[in-house]
N, C-alpha and C positions, 0 to 999 in steps of 0.2 A: 525357489529360484535357482535350482542347481545348474551349474555349468561345469561339466566334468572334463578334466584334462590330466595329463601327466603320464608317467610310466605305468606298466602293467600292474604293478603292485602298490601304486599310490593313487589315491583319489583326491582331487582338489575341487573345491567348490567356492564360488564367490557369492557373498551375501551383501546386499546393499541396504543401508539404513532406510527404513520406511518404504523401500521399493519404488515409490513414486514421488516425484516432486509435487508439492502442493503449497505454493507460496502463500505467506500469511497476509498479504495485502498488496495493494497496488498504489503506493503512495504517490508516484508521479501522476497517475490518473486522478487521484484525489485532488491534487493541485490543479490539474487541467480542468476538472469539473468546476472547481471554485472560480477559476478564471473565466470559464464559459458563462457563468451566471453573474459575474461581477458587474457587468453593464446594467443589469437590472437593479443594482444596489447603488448606483452612482448618479450624480446630477449633472446635467448639461450646464455649461457656463451661461450665466445670464449677465449681460453687460449693459451698463447705463453710460452712454457717452457724455463727455463734459459738455455742458450747455453754454449758453451765451453769457453766463455770469463772468465778469472780468475783474481782475485785480487792477484797480484804477491807477495804482502807482507803477504798473508794469511799463517798461520802456517799449517804444515801437519796435526795436530790434528783437527783444525777447518775445513780444507779441507775434511778430512775423515768424519767428522760429517755432513757436507753439502751433501756429496755423499750418506750417509745413509738416510738422510732426504729426498733426491730426490727419493730414492727407496720406502720409506714409503708413499710419496705422490702418486707415481705411483700405489701403492697398496691400496690407499684410506685410509691409516692410518694417517689421517690429524692431529689428536690430539697428537699422538705420535711424529709426525714430528715437531710440534710446540714446544713441550717440549724439544726435542733434540736441536732445533735451538736456543731456549732461553738459553740453557747451552752454546752453541757456542758463542752466543752474549755476555755472561758474561765473556768468555775467551778473546774475541776480539770485543769490542763494536764498533770499527771503520771500521769493515769489511762490505762493501756494499753488498757483495754476500750473507751474512747471511740474511740480510733484504730482499734481492730479493727472496730467498727461502721461507722466512716467508710470503711474499706477495703471492707467488704461493700457499702455503699451505692454507692460508685464502681464496684466490680466488676460489680454487677448492672446498672448504668447504662452499661456498656461503656466507662467511663473507666479503662482498665486501668492506665495508668502512674500515675495518681493513687492508685489502689488499692494499688499496690506501695509507694508512698511511705508511706501510712498503715499498712500491715501491718508494714513495717520499723520504724516508730516504735513500734507496739504491742509488738513483740517486744523492742525495746530497753528499753522501760519495764517490761515484764512477761514475762520469758523463759519463765515457767511456762505461758503460753498456747500450748502446742506445736501446737495444731490450726491456728494461723495459718500454720504451715509449709505445710500442704496448700493453703490459699488462695493463698499466694505461688506455690507450684508451678503451680497451675492458671492463675494470671495470666501466668506466663512462657510456658506453653503457648499461651495466647491471643495472646501477643506473638510467636509463632513463634520462641521461644528455648528449645527443649527442653533444651539443655545446662545452662541455668541452673535449669531446673525440677527436674531429678533430685535435686540435693543437698538440696533442701527436703523432698521426699518421703522420702528416705532418713533425714533427721534426725527426721522425725515417726515413722517405723517404729522407729528406734533408741530413741526415748523411749517409744514405745507399741507394743511388739511384739505384744501380744495385744489390741489395740484392735478393736472390732467392725468398723471400716471398714478394717482392715489389708489385707485381700485386695483391696479396691477401690483402695487407694493403690498396692499393688504393680502393679495393672493400669495405673495412671497411668504408672508407670515404664516399662512395656512400650510403652505408647502414645507416650511421649516418645521412645523409641528409634526407633519407626517414623516418628514425626513429624519427627524430625531428618532422616531420609532424604528425606521428602516436602518438607520445608522447603528442603533443598538442591536438590531438583529444581525447585521453584518458582523459587528464585533463579536457577537455570540458564536456565529459560525466559525469565524477565524480563530477564536479562542479554542473551540472544539477541535479544530484541525491541528492547532499547536499541541494539544494534549495527545492527539493521535500520533503525531510525529515523535513525541517524547515517550510513547509507549504506555501512557496513562489511560488505558482503555476504559476502566470503570468510571473514572471522572469524565472522560469524553462522552461516554454513554449517557450520563446524566445531562450533559450540556445539549446533546443532540435530541434528547427527549424534549427539552425545553424548546428547541428550535422547531421541532415538528408541531408542538402544541401552538406555537405562535403563528407559524405559516404552514398549515397542513399540506398545501399544494406545492411546496418548494421541493422539487425532486432531489437536489443534492443533500438536503437534510435527511431524507429517508435513506439515501445511499450511505452517508456517514453513519447513521444509526445502525444500519445493517452491518457495516464494517466493524463497529465496536461490539455488536452482539456476537459476531463471528469470533472476534478475538477473545471473548470471555466464554467461549464454548457453547453459546446459545444458537446453534446452527439453524434449527427450524425457524426460530424467530427472525434470524438474519435473512433467511431465504424469503420470508414474507415481506420484509422491508425492501429487499432488492427487487422483488416482483412489483411492489407498489411504486417504487421509483420508476420502473419500466412503464407502468401504466401512465404515469405523469409525463414521462419523457422517454419514448421508445428508442431514442438515439443514444441512450447511455449504455454503450456496449460493454463497459466494465461491469455493469450490474449482471449481464448475462454470464460473463466469465466467473464472477464471484458466486453466482448461484450454483454453477457447476462445481466450483471448489468446495462449497459448503456441503453439497450432496456427497462429494468425495470424502470429506471429513466425517460424514455420518456413516460411511461404508455403503451408501446406496449407489452402487456402480452404474446401474441402469439409467437412473436419472442424471447422474454426473455425466455420463457419455452423451445423453440426449442434449444437455445444455452446452457441453463443449462443442458438439457438432453444430449446434445452432450458431454458436459464436463463429466457427470456421466458415459456415455458409454465409453469414452476414459480413464477415471480415476476412475474406480469403487472402488478402495481401498483408495482414497484420504481422508485425515482427514476432509476435508470440505464436504464430501459426505452427511453427515447427515443434515448439514445446508442447502445445496443446495436442498435436497429433501423437506425440510420444506418450502423453498422459492417457489418451484414449486407448492406444495399443497396450499400455501397461495395465489399464483397468480391465480390458478384455481378457488378458492373460490371467490376471488375478481372479476374475470371476470363474475361470475354468479350473482354478487350483482346487485340490481336494480339501474338503472341510470348510469351504468358504461360501456355502449356501446361506441365505438369510437366516435359516433355522439354527445354523451352527453358532451364530453370534450369541444365542441365549443358552447354550450348553454350559456345563460346569468347567470345561476346558476346551482348548483348541489343539489337542494332541494330534488329531488327524491331519492338521495343517503343518505340523512340525517336521514331517517326513519330506524327503526330497527324492522324487522318482520312486516312491514306495520304500525307500530305505531310511532307517533311523540312524542318526549320527550321535554317537556318545563317546565321551573321553575314555581312553583305555586304562588310565590310572588316575588315582587321587591320592594326595593333594596335587592340584595343578599349579605348576610354577608360572608366575606372572612377573613380567618386567614392564615397568612403565617408564618410558624415557622422559627426560627433562624437556619441557616445552619452552624454556626460556629462549627468547629471540624470535619466537613464532608470533606473527601478528595476531592480536586478539587473545593470546594466551594469558591466563592469570594463574597464580599459584594455587588458588582455590580449586582449579580444575583437577589437579592431581588428587586432592582429597576426595572430590566428587567421584572420580573414577574408582578409587579404592573402596569407597562406600558402596558403589554399585556392585562390585564383586561380593562384598559382604551381604548385601541385600539378597542377591541370588542364592548365596550359601544358606542363609536363613530360610529363604523361600523354598529351597529344596529339602527342608527339614534336616539340614546338615548332612545330606547325602554327598554334597560337594564341599570341597575345602580348597583353600588357595594358600600358596606360599609366595611371598614377595622375594624376588631375586634382583640383583643389580646388573648382572651380566646378561646382555641380550642373547648370547649364544647358549645360555643355560635355561632359557625360558621356553615354556610350552606355549604361552600366549604372550606375544610381543605387542605392546600398545605404543603408538607414536602419534604425534600431533602435526597438523599442517594448516596453513592459512590459504592454501591454493586449492580451489575446488576441482581443478583438473586432475589432482592426484587421487580424488575419490570418484572420478568418472569411470564408468564401465560400459564398454560397447559403444563409446562415443556419446553416452548420455550422462549428463551431470545429475547427481543425486544429492540430497541434503543430509548433512550430519556426519556420515561416516561410511566406511567400507570395511567389511570383514571377509577374510579369505581363510578357508579351512583346508587342511591336508589330512589325509587319513589312510588307513589300511582296510581293504575289504575283509569282512568276516565270513565265516562259513555259513551263517544264517542269512547272508545277503545284506546285512547292515554294514555300517562303516564305523570303524574305531578311529576317533580323532587322535592325531599325533601332534599337531601343531596348529596355531592360529595366528594370524596377523590382523591387527585392528588399527585402522587409520582414522583419527577423529579430526573433524574440521572445526577450527576455533572461531568461526564466524558464520553468520547466516545471511547470505546474499551481500556480504561485505559489512554487515552490521554486527556489533558485538553481541555475544551471547551472555545471558544471565546464568547464574549457577543452576537454577532450576531447568533452564533450557538445555544446558550441557548435561545435567543429570538424566534427562529424558533420552538424550542421544546415547550416553554411556550405558544406561540400563538396556536400551534396545540392542546396541552392538554387542554387549556382553552376552545377552540372550542368544544372539546368533553364534557367538564364539563357543557357547556351551552346547550347541547342537540343534537349537530351534531353527531349522532351515527355512521354514515358511513363515507365514504371518497370520495374525488374528483378523477376523472380520468385524470384531467388536471395537468401536471407537473409544472405549475406555481403557483397553489393554495396552500395556507398554509395547507390545509387539504388533500393534495395529499397523496395517500395511501402508499407511500414508501419514504424513505429518498432520497433526490436528490439535487445536487448543483444548479439545475434550480429553486429551491424554494428560494425566497428572504425573509428576515426577516420582512415581512409586510403583510397586508391583500390585496388581489386582489379585483377587482370589483365583481368577482364571489363569493368570500368569504363573502363580505359585502351583496351582494344580497341574498345569502343563509340565513344568520342570520336574515336579514330583513323579508324574506319570512316565516321563521320559527316562528317569533314573530310578524307577520303582524297585528294581532288583538290586540296587546298590545299597550297601549297609550304611546306616547312619553313624555319624562319628560317635565314639565311645562317650558315655555319660549323657547322651541326648535322649 
C-alpha cells in the first residue's frame, strides 16, 4: 500500500491497519430487525365492556356520571372519562362500578397496569361484578403474562358456565397457552440480543441455536445466529445462516451486507465484492453506500497486489506481499529505539495497553528469531519508532478514508540495490472501535499488526489467520502465526541473530 513522497533522498510510505474497514456487526440493524418482527410476538388488546350489573347502593348522581364516562370511552375521550370518574370516586369511594369504568378507560387507552389496579379495586369492593375477571385476564395477556391471565378467565367461567361469551373466554384460555409459548420465545430472542450487545457471543450463539430450534422459520433468529457465528470466527457457517435468513425474508438487507463482510473476513475478495455490489444495487440510497464503495475499491486493489492469489494463502509465508512497489523495506540498524507515549487522558485508553504494545514488540523480536531487537527510550526525539494513542478516528484517516485500529508511516533511504532502508516510523493507535471500548486482546491484534508494518512488512497476507491479514476479522487471533514469523525471518534473513541465540 505504498504512497511515496518526500525529498529526493528520503522515501516515505503510509501503512493502514488492516487496509480495509470491515465492521464487526450492525447492532442498530439488529435492533431494527427485532422491532420489525415484534408485532408478530404481541397480542392485540381484547376488551370486555362493563355490563348492566349495577351497584344497588350507587347514588343517581354517581350512576349518571358513570353513564357519561361510558359514552366518553366509546368516543375515545379517555382522559375526559378518567377526570369524570375521579370526581365520581370522590363522591362515592366505595363504589366498585366507578373503579370498573376507570379500569375500562385505562385499558382502552393502553394504560394496562393502571387498568389492572382499578379492576382489582372494583372486585374487592364488589365481588359480584364477575365480568371484571375477563377484563383482568385480557390485561395480563396484553402485559405478556398469560400465566396470570388464565386464573381470572377460569374464575369467570366457574361463576358463569352458561354465559353467552363462555366459548369466547374458553378461547382466551387457549390463546393464553399459545401466548405463553410465544412470550417465552420472545424473551429468549431478547435475551440473546442482550448477550450480543454485551459482547458475549458464545453465550448468544447458544441462545439463538435454541431460538432456531423452536421456530425454524423465524428469519431474525437465523440473522442473529449468523451474527454470533461471525463473531466467533465461523464465517462459512455464518454465511449459511445469513443466506437462509434471506430465503425466509428477502427484505433483510443487513444479511446481504453481512454475507459480503464474512467473505471479506475469509479473504474471498471475489465473493465479497459480488455481495457488496448486490447490496448497493438493492440499496443505492443507503447511508452505508459510500463506505461499501470504498470497500469494493480497496478489495479490487488488494486482489491485484503481488502474492495475494488464492494459492498464496497456503504457502509457508507471504514474503512476496511484504514488498511495496517491488522494494523491500528493512531497518538500517538494530537495536531499534522505541518510544511509547503515555495515553493517559485519551478516551478508551487503559494502562494495560502500554504493556500490550511492549509485548507486541517482544513477540516480533522472538518471531524474527532475535534478528530484531528493541530498546525503550523516553525521549520521542531519540526514538526510531514513535508510538502514540488517539481516540479520534479522523487522526488515522488516510486519503479521506477512515480505517480501523491504527496508522503507520515509514520514512527511509533508498539503497543501491533498489530496496529501502527504514530510518524512522510513526505509529498512531486508536483506543476504541467505532466508539466502543477495546479489550486487551483486540488492542493486541492492532498492535501486532501495526508493529509488523513498522518493521517493514509493507503489504498484507491473504490468509485470514495471519496477524497481517488485509482486513479486520474475528478469525485473526492476538498472536503471530507460523507464516507471520516465517515472513519476518525471510525479510531479515541476512541479519545476524542476537548473540547467545
